[in-house]
N, C-alpha and C positions, 0 to 999 in steps of 0.2 A: 876258898872253902871257909866257912865258918869256925871260929877258933876252937868251939867245944867240940865240933866234928873231926878236926884234925886230932884233939887230943883223944877222943874215942879211938878213931882209927888207929894212933901209936900207940895206946895202951892194949887193943885187940891185938895188933901187932906182934907186942911183947910178950902176949899170952900166949900167942901162938907158939913161940920160941919156947917159953917154959912148958908148954904141953908136949912139946917136941921130946922132951928127956921121960915122959911117963907114959902119955897117952897119944900116940903117933897119928892115930884116926881124926881125933879131937884137934890135932896139932896143924893137920893137912886143913880141915873144915874150914878153922878159924883163918889160915893163911889164904884161902881160896875165897872167904868171905872178904876179907881185907884187899886182897888183891883186886876184886870188883870195884871197891871204892875208890881206889888209887892204882892204877895199872901202870904208870909210869914213874912211880916213887921208887928210888932205889933203895929204900930200908925195906919195904914191901916184897919188892921184887927178890931182895935176897933173903929174905925169910923163905918165901915160896920156894925159890929155887933151891935153897939148901935143904929144906926139910924133904923135897922130891927126891933129890940127888941122893944126898947122905943116908935117908933111909930106905934108898932102892924102891921108891915106890913108880918113880919115871924118870930114870937117870937121864935120858933124853931131854925129855921137857926141863927138867932141871936146870940142865946145863945149858941149855938155848936160854933160858930165862937169865942165869947167872953172866952170859956172854951178853944178852940185851943189856943187862944192869950196868956191865962194863961200859959197854957203848954209850949209854945215856950220859953217865958220869964223865966217859971221855970227851963227849962232845958240849957237855953243860946243858943239857935238853931236858933235865930232870926237873920234875914239878912236885 
């Protein structure tokens, strides 16, 4: 992935987490958008999973994403 796109993706991921504190709908929207850009990136998965589970939006999906994140990190399959 081009360096600028990686930086943009990381910035959007961080922004989603910051929005999590004030605007949960916008946080989820951004987290889902970034997830589409990097569905196997543990940082992206972690943000989306935590937003879904912590905010009670979709606890089952959030926990599944967090388990998948752990599996990616454990096996070294993250990209």
